[in-house]
All heavy atoms as TSV, in Angstrom:
chain	resi	resn	atom	element	x	y	z
A	1	MET	N	N	-74.093	-16.694	32.617
A	1	MET	CA	C	-73.297	-17.807	32.053
A	1	MET	C	C	-73.211	-18.863	33.041
A	1	MET	O	O	-72.945	-18.454	34.293
A	1	MET	CB	C	-71.964	-17.392	31.528
A	1	MET	CG	C	-71.219	-18.528	31.027
A	1	MET	SD	S	-69.670	-18.060	30.231
A	1	MET	CE	C	-68.533	-17.945	31.610
A	2	THR	N	N	-73.453	-20.072	32.710
A	2	THR	CA	C	-73.216	-21.231	33.643
A	2	THR	C	C	-72.288	-22.148	32.921
A	2	THR	O	O	-72.467	-22.494	31.776
A	2	THR	CB	C	-74.681	-21.916	33.914
A	2	THR	OG1	O	-75.477	-21.076	34.512
A	2	THR	CG2	C	-74.307	-23.185	34.832
A	3	VAL	N	N	-71.216	-22.484	33.653
A	3	VAL	CA	C	-70.338	-23.527	33.156
A	3	VAL	C	C	-70.357	-24.690	33.954
A	3	VAL	O	O	-70.237	-24.611	35.272
A	3	VAL	CB	C	-68.936	-22.923	33.153
A	3	VAL	CG1	C	-67.901	-23.939	32.520
A	3	VAL	CG2	C	-68.821	-21.605	32.381
A	4	ARG	N	N	-70.481	-25.860	33.344
A	4	ARG	CA	C	-70.448	-27.101	34.057
A	4	ARG	C	C	-69.440	-28.035	33.576
A	4	ARG	O	O	-69.393	-28.328	32.384
A	4	ARG	CB	C	-71.962	-27.819	33.999
A	4	ARG	CG	C	-72.991	-27.213	34.682
A	4	ARG	CD	C	-74.279	-27.924	34.516
A	4	ARG	NE	N	-75.428	-27.210	35.136
A	4	ARG	CZ	C	-76.592	-27.105	34.556
A	4	ARG	NH1	N	-76.820	-27.719	33.522
A	4	ARG	NH2	N	-77.495	-26.319	35.280
A	5	TRP	N	N	-68.520	-28.350	34.397
A	5	TRP	CA	C	-67.424	-29.324	34.159
A	5	TRP	C	C	-67.870	-30.707	34.612
A	5	TRP	O	O	-68.305	-30.838	35.711
A	5	TRP	CB	C	-66.047	-28.931	34.821
A	5	TRP	CG	C	-65.442	-27.692	34.281
A	5	TRP	CD1	C	-64.697	-27.742	33.204
A	5	TRP	CD2	C	-65.541	-26.486	34.713
A	5	TRP	NE1	N	-64.174	-26.401	32.919
A	5	TRP	CE2	C	-64.744	-25.625	33.897
A	5	TRP	CE3	C	-66.186	-25.778	35.820
A	5	TRP	CZ2	C	-64.636	-24.295	34.073
A	5	TRP	CZ3	C	-66.025	-24.491	36.038
A	5	TRP	CH2	C	-65.256	-23.705	35.195
A	6	TYR	N	N	-67.662	-31.697	33.688
A	6	TYR	CA	C	-67.762	-33.067	34.111
A	6	TYR	C	C	-66.361	-33.776	33.861
A	6	TYR	O	O	-66.127	-34.069	32.707
A	6	TYR	CB	C	-68.850	-33.723	33.344
A	6	TYR	CG	C	-70.242	-33.227	33.647
A	6	TYR	CD1	C	-70.770	-32.250	32.875
A	6	TYR	CD2	C	-70.995	-33.810	34.592
A	6	TYR	CE1	C	-72.048	-31.542	33.146
A	6	TYR	CE2	C	-72.305	-33.270	34.903
A	6	TYR	CZ	C	-72.753	-32.288	34.134
A	6	TYR	OH	O	-74.059	-31.674	34.429
A	7	PHE	N	N	-65.664	-33.826	34.956
A	7	PHE	CA	C	-64.324	-34.352	34.904
A	7	PHE	C	C	-64.387	-35.879	34.825
A	7	PHE	O	O	-65.210	-36.488	35.341
A	7	PHE	CB	C	-63.458	-33.875	36.099
A	7	PHE	CG	C	-63.342	-32.355	36.170
A	7	PHE	CD1	C	-63.945	-31.684	37.194
A	7	PHE	CD2	C	-62.647	-31.716	35.230
A	7	PHE	CE1	C	-63.821	-30.247	37.268
A	7	PHE	CE2	C	-62.592	-30.236	35.216
A	7	PHE	CZ	C	-63.120	-29.577	36.319
A	8	GLY	N	N	-63.350	-36.468	34.186
A	8	GLY	CA	C	-63.135	-37.918	34.161
A	8	GLY	C	C	-62.557	-38.520	35.301
A	8	GLY	O	O	-62.589	-39.731	35.492
A	9	ASP	N	N	-62.060	-37.779	36.349
A	9	ASP	CA	C	-61.449	-38.230	37.639
A	9	ASP	C	C	-61.646	-37.238	38.664
A	9	ASP	O	O	-62.272	-36.195	38.473
A	9	ASP	CB	C	-60.047	-38.690	37.365
A	9	ASP	CG	C	-59.205	-37.430	36.898
A	9	ASP	OD1	O	-59.444	-36.306	37.452
A	9	ASP	OD2	O	-58.337	-37.680	36.033
A	10	ASN	N	N	-61.185	-37.530	39.778
A	10	ASN	CA	C	-61.376	-36.790	41.001
A	10	ASN	C	C	-60.170	-35.860	41.405
A	10	ASN	O	O	-60.049	-35.441	42.455
A	10	ASN	CB	C	-61.673	-37.671	42.172
A	10	ASN	CG	C	-62.347	-37.005	43.315
A	10	ASN	OD1	O	-62.927	-35.967	43.117
A	10	ASN	ND2	N	-62.195	-37.516	44.497
A	11	ARG	N	N	-59.274	-35.607	40.346
A	11	ARG	CA	C	-58.077	-34.748	40.662
A	11	ARG	C	C	-58.571	-33.302	40.871
A	11	ARG	O	O	-59.534	-32.863	40.441
A	11	ARG	CB	C	-57.188	-34.673	39.477
A	11	ARG	CG	C	-56.423	-35.898	39.168
A	11	ARG	CD	C	-55.531	-35.781	38.084
A	11	ARG	NE	N	-56.137	-35.142	37.018
A	11	ARG	CZ	C	-55.339	-34.346	36.023
A	11	ARG	NH1	N	-54.085	-34.358	36.049
A	11	ARG	NH2	N	-56.015	-33.790	35.099
A	12	ASN	N	N	-57.799	-32.624	41.629
A	12	ASN	CA	C	-57.919	-31.130	41.865
A	12	ASN	C	C	-57.647	-30.350	40.681
A	12	ASN	O	O	-56.803	-30.656	40.017
A	12	ASN	CB	C	-57.166	-30.714	43.120
A	12	ASN	CG	C	-57.671	-31.211	44.451
A	12	ASN	OD1	O	-58.769	-31.512	44.592
A	12	ASN	ND2	N	-56.703	-31.306	45.413
A	13	ARG	N	N	-58.556	-29.359	40.482
A	13	ARG	CA	C	-58.290	-28.447	39.264
A	13	ARG	C	C	-58.624	-26.965	39.612
A	13	ARG	O	O	-59.467	-26.753	40.469
A	13	ARG	CB	C	-59.281	-28.885	38.188
A	13	ARG	CG	C	-58.860	-30.248	37.500
A	13	ARG	CD	C	-59.841	-30.709	36.483
A	13	ARG	NE	N	-59.375	-31.873	35.826
A	13	ARG	CZ	C	-59.587	-33.198	36.286
A	13	ARG	NH1	N	-60.132	-33.374	37.458
A	13	ARG	NH2	N	-59.163	-34.155	35.621
A	14	ASP	N	N	-57.985	-26.161	38.920
A	14	ASP	CA	C	-58.157	-24.635	39.270
A	14	ASP	C	C	-59.279	-24.101	38.269
A	14	ASP	O	O	-59.112	-23.875	37.139
A	14	ASP	CB	C	-56.917	-24.004	38.953
A	14	ASP	CG	C	-57.004	-22.478	39.323
A	14	ASP	OD1	O	-58.157	-21.965	39.424
A	14	ASP	OD2	O	-55.935	-21.890	39.325
A	15	THR	N	N	-60.541	-24.094	38.798
A	15	THR	CA	C	-61.701	-23.825	37.943
A	15	THR	C	C	-61.598	-22.310	37.554
A	15	THR	O	O	-62.214	-21.946	36.431
A	15	THR	CB	C	-63.028	-24.056	38.560
A	15	THR	OG1	O	-63.025	-23.437	39.831
A	15	THR	CG2	C	-63.309	-25.582	38.664
A	16	ASP	N	N	-60.910	-21.622	38.175
A	16	ASP	CA	C	-60.777	-20.087	37.892
A	16	ASP	C	C	-59.986	-19.979	36.535
A	16	ASP	O	O	-60.521	-19.198	35.667
A	16	ASP	CB	C	-60.014	-19.370	38.981
A	16	ASP	CG	C	-59.860	-17.896	38.706
A	16	ASP	OD1	O	-60.796	-17.218	38.261
A	16	ASP	OD2	O	-58.728	-17.447	38.764
A	17	ASN	N	N	-58.947	-20.629	36.432
A	17	ASN	CA	C	-58.111	-20.603	35.180
A	17	ASN	C	C	-58.985	-21.308	34.033
A	17	ASN	O	O	-58.840	-20.822	32.940
A	17	ASN	CB	C	-56.838	-21.375	35.374
A	17	ASN	CG	C	-55.850	-20.526	36.161
A	17	ASN	OD1	O	-55.929	-19.215	36.221
A	17	ASN	ND2	N	-54.870	-21.213	36.678
A	18	LEU	N	N	-59.762	-22.327	34.344
A	18	LEU	CA	C	-60.491	-23.019	33.297
A	18	LEU	C	C	-61.558	-22.061	32.713
A	18	LEU	O	O	-61.795	-22.021	31.526
A	18	LEU	CB	C	-61.063	-24.172	33.856
A	18	LEU	CG	C	-60.087	-25.471	34.130
A	18	LEU	CD1	C	-60.915	-26.512	34.870
A	18	LEU	CD2	C	-59.423	-26.032	32.914
A	19	CYS	N	N	-62.208	-21.337	33.676
A	19	CYS	CA	C	-63.253	-20.322	33.324
A	19	CYS	C	C	-62.627	-19.319	32.443
A	19	CYS	O	O	-63.266	-18.831	31.436
A	19	CYS	CB	C	-64.000	-19.876	34.545
A	19	CYS	SG	S	-65.431	-18.881	34.014
A	20	SER	N	N	-61.537	-18.760	32.815
A	20	SER	CA	C	-60.916	-17.627	32.075
A	20	SER	C	C	-60.579	-18.089	30.575
A	20	SER	O	O	-60.797	-17.384	29.580
A	20	SER	CB	C	-59.570	-17.200	32.606
A	20	SER	OG	O	-59.801	-16.576	33.823
A	21	SER	N	N	-60.234	-19.418	30.391
A	21	SER	CA	C	-59.866	-19.887	29.036
A	21	SER	C	C	-61.251	-19.904	28.290
A	21	SER	O	O	-61.196	-19.524	27.003
A	21	SER	CB	C	-59.293	-21.222	29.036
A	21	SER	OG	O	-58.148	-21.122	29.811
A	22	ILE	N	N	-62.371	-20.383	28.874
A	22	ILE	CA	C	-63.700	-20.368	28.168
A	22	ILE	C	C	-64.162	-18.925	27.808
A	22	ILE	O	O	-64.532	-18.810	26.728
A	22	ILE	CB	C	-64.735	-21.175	29.045
A	22	ILE	CG1	C	-64.322	-22.624	29.244
A	22	ILE	CG2	C	-66.192	-20.945	28.478
A	22	ILE	CD1	C	-65.044	-23.382	30.229
A	23	ASN	N	N	-63.956	-18.082	28.747
A	23	ASN	CA	C	-64.295	-16.642	28.531
A	23	ASN	C	C	-63.532	-16.051	27.348
A	23	ASN	O	O	-64.078	-15.499	26.360
A	23	ASN	CB	C	-64.012	-15.781	29.635
A	23	ASN	CG	C	-64.909	-16.114	30.930
A	23	ASN	OD1	O	-65.830	-16.921	30.715
A	23	ASN	ND2	N	-64.698	-15.542	32.051
A	24	ASP	N	N	-62.226	-16.339	27.254
A	24	ASP	CA	C	-61.421	-15.868	26.129
A	24	ASP	C	C	-61.815	-16.581	24.778
A	24	ASP	O	O	-61.890	-15.850	23.785
A	24	ASP	CB	C	-59.940	-16.221	26.388
A	24	ASP	CG	C	-59.374	-15.334	27.632
A	24	ASP	OD1	O	-59.991	-14.326	27.971
A	24	ASP	OD2	O	-58.336	-15.655	28.053
A	25	LEU	N	N	-62.155	-17.812	24.901
A	25	LEU	CA	C	-62.638	-18.503	23.650
A	25	LEU	C	C	-63.982	-17.971	23.098
A	25	LEU	O	O	-64.143	-17.720	21.904
A	25	LEU	CB	C	-62.670	-20.035	23.896
A	25	LEU	CG	C	-61.392	-20.798	23.944
A	25	LEU	CD1	C	-61.643	-22.240	24.488
A	25	LEU	CD2	C	-60.702	-20.764	22.652
A	26	LEU	N	N	-64.869	-17.749	23.914
A	26	LEU	CA	C	-66.110	-17.143	23.596
A	26	LEU	C	C	-66.101	-15.765	22.957
A	26	LEU	O	O	-66.587	-15.383	22.039
A	26	LEU	CB	C	-67.109	-17.039	24.863
A	26	LEU	CG	C	-67.500	-18.388	25.323
A	26	LEU	CD1	C	-68.346	-18.123	26.717
A	26	LEU	CD2	C	-68.442	-19.104	24.368
A	27	LYS	N	N	-65.012	-14.935	23.544
A	27	LYS	CA	C	-64.801	-13.615	22.988
A	27	LYS	C	C	-63.993	-13.675	21.674
A	27	LYS	O	O	-64.443	-13.012	20.689
A	27	LYS	CB	C	-64.002	-12.761	24.021
A	27	LYS	CG	C	-63.743	-11.361	23.407
A	27	LYS	CD	C	-62.874	-10.597	24.501
A	27	LYS	CE	C	-62.445	-9.292	23.938
A	27	LYS	NZ	N	-61.547	-8.569	24.700
A	28	ASP	N	N	-63.030	-14.486	21.585
A	28	ASP	CA	C	-62.245	-14.675	20.361
A	28	ASP	C	C	-63.043	-15.163	19.261
A	28	ASP	O	O	-62.699	-14.806	17.999
A	28	ASP	CB	C	-61.093	-15.518	20.574
A	28	ASP	CG	C	-60.008	-14.831	21.497
A	28	ASP	OD1	O	-60.079	-13.670	21.850
A	28	ASP	OD2	O	-59.074	-15.591	22.075
A	29	THR	N	N	-64.022	-15.970	19.480
A	29	THR	CA	C	-64.907	-16.552	18.398
A	29	THR	C	C	-66.049	-15.582	18.056
A	29	THR	O	O	-66.763	-15.945	17.111
A	29	THR	CB	C	-65.269	-17.956	18.708
A	29	THR	OG1	O	-66.029	-17.922	19.996
A	29	THR	CG2	C	-64.219	-18.940	18.803
A	30	GLY	N	N	-66.239	-14.584	18.798
A	30	GLY	CA	C	-67.266	-13.550	18.491
A	30	GLY	C	C	-68.616	-14.048	19.039
A	30	GLY	O	O	-69.606	-13.460	18.763
A	31	ILE	N	N	-68.699	-15.046	19.908
A	31	ILE	CA	C	-69.991	-15.524	20.541
A	31	ILE	C	C	-70.471	-14.477	21.511
A	31	ILE	O	O	-71.602	-14.102	21.602
A	31	ILE	CB	C	-69.794	-16.861	21.146
A	31	ILE	CG1	C	-69.519	-17.936	20.038
A	31	ILE	CG2	C	-70.971	-17.164	22.054
A	31	ILE	CD1	C	-69.179	-19.283	20.476
A	32	ILE	N	N	-69.400	-13.763	22.236
A	32	ILE	CA	C	-69.785	-12.681	23.141
A	32	ILE	C	C	-68.979	-11.537	22.727
A	32	ILE	O	O	-67.881	-11.686	22.095
A	32	ILE	CB	C	-69.471	-13.061	24.648
A	32	ILE	CG1	C	-68.047	-13.468	24.909
A	32	ILE	CG2	C	-70.535	-14.148	25.059
A	32	ILE	CD1	C	-67.669	-13.689	26.329
A	33	ALA	N	N	-69.443	-10.304	22.985
A	33	ALA	CA	C	-68.680	-9.070	22.598
A	33	ALA	C	C	-67.521	-8.846	23.432
A	33	ALA	O	O	-66.508	-8.342	22.872
A	33	ALA	CB	C	-69.745	-7.968	22.722
A	34	ASP	N	N	-67.544	-9.135	24.704
A	34	ASP	CA	C	-66.455	-8.936	25.565
A	34	ASP	C	C	-66.685	-9.884	26.806
A	34	ASP	O	O	-67.773	-10.472	26.940
A	34	ASP	CB	C	-66.450	-7.466	26.143
A	34	ASP	CG	C	-65.099	-7.031	26.619
A	34	ASP	OD1	O	-64.155	-7.811	26.897
A	34	ASP	OD2	O	-64.946	-5.834	26.884
A	35	ASP	N	N	-65.588	-10.038	27.500
A	35	ASP	CA	C	-65.709	-10.995	28.704
A	35	ASP	C	C	-65.618	-10.189	30.094
A	35	ASP	O	O	-65.227	-10.714	30.943
A	35	ASP	CB	C	-64.694	-12.094	28.672
A	35	ASP	CG	C	-63.239	-11.538	28.611
A	35	ASP	OD1	O	-63.019	-10.391	28.540
A	35	ASP	OD2	O	-62.323	-12.335	28.644
A	36	ASN	N	N	-66.042	-8.975	30.032
A	36	ASN	CA	C	-66.095	-8.153	31.217
A	36	ASN	C	C	-67.326	-8.519	32.022
A	36	ASN	O	O	-68.267	-9.204	31.622
A	36	ASN	CB	C	-65.939	-6.696	30.887
A	36	ASN	CG	C	-67.122	-6.128	30.111
A	36	ASN	OD1	O	-68.363	-6.389	30.404
A	36	ASN	ND2	N	-66.899	-5.338	29.193
A	37	TRP	N	N	-67.336	-7.917	33.196
A	37	TRP	CA	C	-68.489	-8.241	34.057
A	37	TRP	C	C	-69.849	-7.693	33.488
A	37	TRP	O	O	-70.989	-8.287	33.974
A	37	TRP	CB	C	-68.294	-7.579	35.524
A	37	TRP	CG	C	-68.417	-6.095	35.553
A	37	TRP	CD1	C	-67.370	-5.217	35.346
A	37	TRP	CD2	C	-69.454	-5.326	35.802
A	37	TRP	NE1	N	-67.821	-3.962	35.322
A	37	TRP	CE2	C	-69.193	-3.963	35.776
A	37	TRP	CE3	C	-70.859	-5.515	36.139
A	37	TRP	CZ2	C	-70.110	-2.861	35.887
A	37	TRP	CZ3	C	-71.785	-4.546	36.274
A	37	TRP	CH2	C	-71.307	-3.205	36.216
A	38	LYS	N	N	-69.916	-6.731	32.724
A	38	LYS	CA	C	-71.195	-6.245	32.111
A	38	LYS	C	C	-71.741	-7.281	31.222
A	38	LYS	O	O	-73.022	-7.263	31.000
A	38	LYS	CB	C	-70.982	-4.898	31.371
A	38	LYS	CG	C	-70.574	-3.806	32.365
A	38	LYS	CD	C	-70.369	-2.541	31.654
A	38	LYS	CE	C	-69.786	-1.416	32.479
A	38	LYS	NZ	N	-69.542	-0.270	31.848
A	39	VAL	N	N	-70.949	-8.010	30.547
A	39	VAL	CA	C	-71.353	-9.029	29.511
A	39	VAL	C	C	-71.656	-10.338	30.296
A	39	VAL	O	O	-72.655	-10.928	30.049
A	39	VAL	CB	C	-70.473	-9.200	28.415
A	39	VAL	CG1	C	-70.950	-10.342	27.544
A	39	VAL	CG2	C	-70.428	-7.846	27.731
A	40	LEU	N	N	-70.776	-10.761	31.038
A	40	LEU	CA	C	-70.883	-12.069	31.794
A	40	LEU	C	C	-71.104	-11.883	33.243
A	40	LEU	O	O	-70.236	-12.055	34.133
A	40	LEU	CB	C	-69.426	-12.943	31.496
A	40	LEU	CG	C	-69.124	-13.273	30.191
A	40	LEU	CD1	C	-67.691	-13.947	30.170
A	40	LEU	CD2	C	-70.273	-14.051	29.626
A	41	ASN	N	N	-72.414	-11.615	33.507
A	41	ASN	CA	C	-72.820	-11.445	34.869
A	41	ASN	C	C	-74.234	-11.899	35.070
A	41	ASN	O	O	-75.093	-11.388	34.307
A	41	ASN	CB	C	-72.740	-10.038	35.345
A	41	ASN	CG	C	-72.956	-9.631	36.706
A	41	ASN	OD1	O	-72.739	-10.467	37.543
A	41	ASN	ND2	N	-73.384	-8.451	37.037
A	42	PRO	N	N	-74.479	-12.820	35.792
A	42	PRO	CA	C	-73.549	-13.568	36.773
A	42	PRO	C	C	-72.979	-14.769	36.079
A	42	PRO	O	O	-73.339	-15.140	34.987
A	42	PRO	CB	C	-74.494	-14.111	37.868
A	42	PRO	CG	C	-75.811	-14.290	37.129
A	42	PRO	CD	C	-75.849	-13.244	36.243
A	43	ILE	N	N	-71.818	-15.198	36.613
A	43	ILE	CA	C	-71.198	-16.512	36.249
A	43	ILE	C	C	-71.317	-17.575	37.307
A	43	ILE	O	O	-71.055	-17.328	38.492
A	43	ILE	CB	C	-69.669	-16.213	35.932
A	43	ILE	CG1	C	-69.497	-15.266	34.861
A	43	ILE	CG2	C	-69.058	-17.540	35.706
A	43	ILE	CD1	C	-68.050	-14.861	34.571
A	44	THR	N	N	-71.910	-18.700	36.982
A	44	THR	CA	C	-72.041	-19.854	37.818
A	44	THR	C	C	-71.221	-20.923	37.360
A	44	THR	O	O	-71.122	-21.261	36.146
A	44	THR	CB	C	-73.572	-20.279	37.867
A	44	THR	OG1	O	-74.367	-19.144	38.147
A	44	THR	CG2	C	-73.693	-21.376	38.834
A	45	LEU	N	N	-70.337	-21.446	38.279
A	45	LEU	CA	C	-69.418	-22.532	37.977
A	45	LEU	C	C	-69.841	-23.722	38.802
A	45	LEU	O	O	-70.066	-23.685	39.996
A	45	LEU	CB	C	-67.966	-22.145	38.360
A	45	LEU	CG	C	-67.432	-20.862	37.782
A	45	LEU	CD1	C	-66.063	-20.640	38.269
A	45	LEU	CD2	C	-67.402	-20.962	36.292
A	46	GLU	N	N	-69.995	-24.887	38.052
A	46	GLU	CA	C	-70.405	-26.116	38.763
A	46	GLU	C	C	-69.374	-27.218	38.226
A	46	GLU	O	O	-68.980	-27.118	37.041
A	46	GLU	CB	C	-71.785	-26.553	38.399
A	46	GLU	CG	C	-72.873	-25.420	38.800
A	46	GLU	CD	C	-74.250	-25.739	38.247
A	46	GLU	OE1	O	-74.390	-26.760	37.504
A	46	GLU	OE2	O	-75.046	-24.939	38.581
A	47	ALA	N	N	-69.134	-28.314	39.116
A	47	ALA	CA	C	-68.390	-29.363	38.682
A	47	ALA	C	C	-68.871	-30.612	39.230
A	47	ALA	O	O	-69.514	-30.624	40.255
A	47	ALA	CB	C	-66.914	-29.122	39.131
A	48	ASP	N	N	-68.590	-31.695	38.459
A	48	ASP	CA	C	-68.940	-33.049	38.895
A	48	ASP	C	C	-68.010	-34.035	38.204
A	48	ASP	O	O	-67.166	-33.584	37.432
A	48	ASP	CB	C	-70.509	-33.409	38.569
A	48	ASP	CG	C	-71.126	-34.411	39.463
A	48	ASP	OD1	O	-70.351	-35.078	40.111
A	48	ASP	OD2	O	-72.301	-34.441	39.386
A	49	ILE	N	N	-68.260	-35.318	38.428
A	49	ILE	CA	C	-67.512	-36.327	37.820
A	49	ILE	C	C	-68.322	-37.225	36.825
A	49	ILE	O	O	-69.370	-37.582	37.126
A	49	ILE	CB	C	-66.682	-37.202	38.894
A	49	ILE	CG1	C	-65.867	-36.368	39.640
A	49	ILE	CG2	C	-66.016	-38.408	38.137
A	49	ILE	CD1	C	-65.154	-37.064	40.792
A	50	SER	N	N	-67.757	-37.467	35.629
A	50	SER	CA	C	-68.478	-38.374	34.685
A	50	SER	C	C	-67.252	-39.096	34.011
A	50	SER	O	O	-66.748	-38.626	33.070
A	50	SER	CB	C	-69.222	-37.592	33.631
A	50	SER	OG	O	-69.761	-38.423	32.650
A	51	LYS	N	N	-66.950	-40.282	34.628
A	51	LYS	CA	C	-65.945	-41.044	34.074
A	51	LYS	C	C	-66.158	-41.597	32.535
A	51	LYS	O	O	-65.280	-41.737	31.835
A	51	LYS	CB	C	-65.649	-42.239	34.981
A	51	LYS	CG	C	-65.060	-41.866	36.373
A	51	LYS	CD	C	-64.734	-43.084	37.200
A	51	LYS	CE	C	-64.075	-42.500	38.525
A	51	LYS	NZ	N	-63.712	-43.457	39.406
A	52	THR	N	N	-67.483	-41.775	32.364
A	52	THR	CA	C	-67.920	-42.289	30.964
A	52	THR	C	C	-67.882	-41.256	29.905
A	52	THR	O	O	-67.766	-41.541	28.707
A	52	THR	CB	C	-69.239	-43.091	31.025
A	52	THR	OG1	O	-70.223	-42.132	31.552
A	52	THR	CG2	C	-69.065	-44.278	31.956
A	53	MET	N	N	-68.132	-39.951	30.264
A	53	MET	CA	C	-68.277	-38.822	29.281
A	53	MET	C	C	-67.842	-37.567	29.885
A	53	MET	O	O	-68.709	-36.609	30.086
A	53	MET	CB	C	-69.756	-38.796	28.729
A	53	MET	CG	C	-69.885	-37.848	27.548
A	53	MET	SD	S	-71.467	-38.014	26.722
A	53	MET	CE	C	-72.555	-37.122	27.902
A	54	PRO	N	N	-66.554	-37.437	30.126
A	54	PRO	CA	C	-66.071	-36.041	30.529
A	54	PRO	C	C	-66.352	-34.995	29.500
A	54	PRO	O	O	-66.274	-35.252	28.289
A	54	PRO	CB	C	-64.560	-36.320	30.793
A	54	PRO	CG	C	-64.193	-37.779	30.677
A	54	PRO	CD	C	-65.469	-38.324	29.865
A	55	ARG	N	N	-66.748	-33.768	29.996
A	55	ARG	CA	C	-67.110	-32.740	29.009
A	55	ARG	C	C	-67.288	-31.436	29.827
A	55	ARG	O	O	-67.141	-31.362	31.053
A	55	ARG	CB	C	-68.454	-32.989	28.333
A	55	ARG	CG	C	-69.524	-33.081	29.389
A	55	ARG	CD	C	-70.798	-33.778	28.746
A	55	ARG	NE	N	-72.031	-33.857	29.651
A	55	ARG	CZ	C	-72.197	-34.766	30.583
A	55	ARG	NH1	N	-71.280	-35.628	30.782
A	55	ARG	NH2	N	-73.141	-34.805	31.351
A	56	ILE	N	N	-67.421	-30.392	28.960
A	56	ILE	CA	C	-67.732	-29.102	29.609
A	56	ILE	C	C	-69.025	-28.641	28.938
A	56	ILE	O	O	-69.097	-28.660	27.645
A	56	ILE	CB	C	-66.669	-27.946	29.340
A	56	ILE	CG1	C	-65.261	-28.445	29.896
A	56	ILE	CG2	C	-66.980	-26.679	29.732
A	56	ILE	CD1	C	-64.077	-27.579	29.592
A	57	GLU	N	N	-69.948	-28.117	29.661
A	57	GLU	CA	C	-71.133	-27.595	29.043
A	57	GLU	C	C	-71.259	-26.029	29.429
A	57	GLU	O	O	-70.963	-25.612	30.627
A	57	GLU	CB	C	-72.356	-28.279	29.668
A	57	GLU	CG	C	-72.434	-29.758	29.344
A	57	GLU	CD	C	-73.602	-30.346	30.054
A	57	GLU	OE1	O	-74.367	-29.816	30.728
A	57	GLU	OE2	O	-73.654	-31.701	29.740
A	58	VAL	N	N	-71.452	-25.196	28.453
A	58	VAL	CA	C	-71.631	-23.720	28.730
A	58	VAL	C	C	-72.999	-23.239	28.236
A	58	VAL	O	O	-73.455	-23.517	27.186
A	58	VAL	CB	C	-70.514	-22.963	27.914
A	58	VAL	CG1	C	-70.632	-21.442	27.994
A	58	VAL	CG2	C	-69.143	-23.428	28.143
A	59	TYR	N	N	-73.622	-22.593	29.139
A	59	TYR	CA	C	-75.056	-22.130	28.942
A	59	TYR	C	C	-75.032	-20.576	29.054
A	59	TYR	O	O	-74.508	-20.033	29.941
A	59	TYR	CB	C	-75.978	-22.601	29.868
A	59	TYR	CG	C	-76.155	-24.138	29.817
A	59	TYR	CD1	C	-75.243	-24.916	30.770
A	59	TYR	CD2	C	-76.930	-24.764	29.028
A	59	TYR	CE1	C	-75.310	-26.330	30.784
A	59	TYR	CE2	C	-77.096	-26.135	28.993
A	59	TYR	CZ	C	-76.218	-26.911	29.772
A	59	TYR	OH	O	-76.241	-28.315	29.739
A	60	LEU	N	N	-75.351	-19.893	27.926
A	60	LEU	CA	C	-75.456	-18.431	27.936
A	60	LEU	C	C	-76.871	-17.869	27.934
A	60	LEU	O	O	-77.676	-18.470	27.166
A	60	LEU	CB	C	-74.698	-17.886	26.672
A	60	LEU	CG	C	-73.255	-18.337	26.599
A	60	LEU	CD1	C	-72.690	-17.879	25.184
A	60	LEU	CD2	C	-72.450	-17.618	27.713
A	61	THR	N	N	-77.088	-16.961	28.634
A	61	THR	CA	C	-78.524	-16.370	28.774
A	61	THR	C	C	-78.406	-14.978	28.150
A	61	THR	O	O	-77.548	-14.107	28.558
A	61	THR	CB	C	-79.008	-16.172	30.188
A	61	THR	OG1	O	-78.958	-17.475	30.816
A	61	THR	CG2	C	-80.397	-15.571	30.217
A	62	PRO	N	N	-79.168	-14.713	27.054
A	62	PRO	CA	C	-79.118	-13.366	26.444
A	62	PRO	C	C	-79.419	-12.229	27.394
A	62	PRO	O	O	-80.190	-12.326	28.201
A	62	PRO	CB	C	-80.091	-13.434	25.271
A	62	PRO	CG	C	-80.599	-14.841	25.137
A	62	PRO	CD	C	-80.205	-15.496	26.526
A	63	ILE	N	N	-78.646	-11.051	27.121
A	63	ILE	CA	C	-78.948	-9.902	27.976
A	63	ILE	C	C	-79.556	-8.867	26.972
A	63	ILE	O	O	-79.034	-8.624	25.916
A	63	ILE	CB	C	-77.694	-9.330	28.494
A	63	ILE	CG1	C	-77.084	-10.346	29.481
A	63	ILE	CG2	C	-77.992	-7.961	29.189
A	63	ILE	CD1	C	-75.743	-9.954	29.962
A	64	TYR	N	N	-80.725	-8.340	27.275
A	64	TYR	CA	C	-81.406	-7.526	26.427
A	64	TYR	C	C	-81.288	-6.054	26.943
A	64	TYR	O	O	-81.260	-5.728	28.042
A	64	TYR	CB	C	-82.828	-7.777	26.152
A	64	TYR	CG	C	-82.946	-9.157	25.584
A	64	TYR	CD1	C	-83.155	-10.358	26.286
A	64	TYR	CD2	C	-82.689	-9.260	24.214
A	64	TYR	CE1	C	-83.280	-11.597	25.730
A	64	TYR	CE2	C	-82.808	-10.525	23.534
A	64	TYR	CZ	C	-83.091	-11.647	24.367
A	64	TYR	OH	O	-83.219	-12.927	23.684
């Protein structure tokens, strides 16, 4: 899984907590079976600033 945050400003943020929220949402909606290390491995976190279009992008790679 790769998570990319594009924040609207340069404030400090706790990406660990933000990632946990995304993991929980993916699990609760049934997109992933579980949010343990066997399902979400590796996890890549990236961040940048986009004042005109703040957003979060999540990319999942299937495990076979």
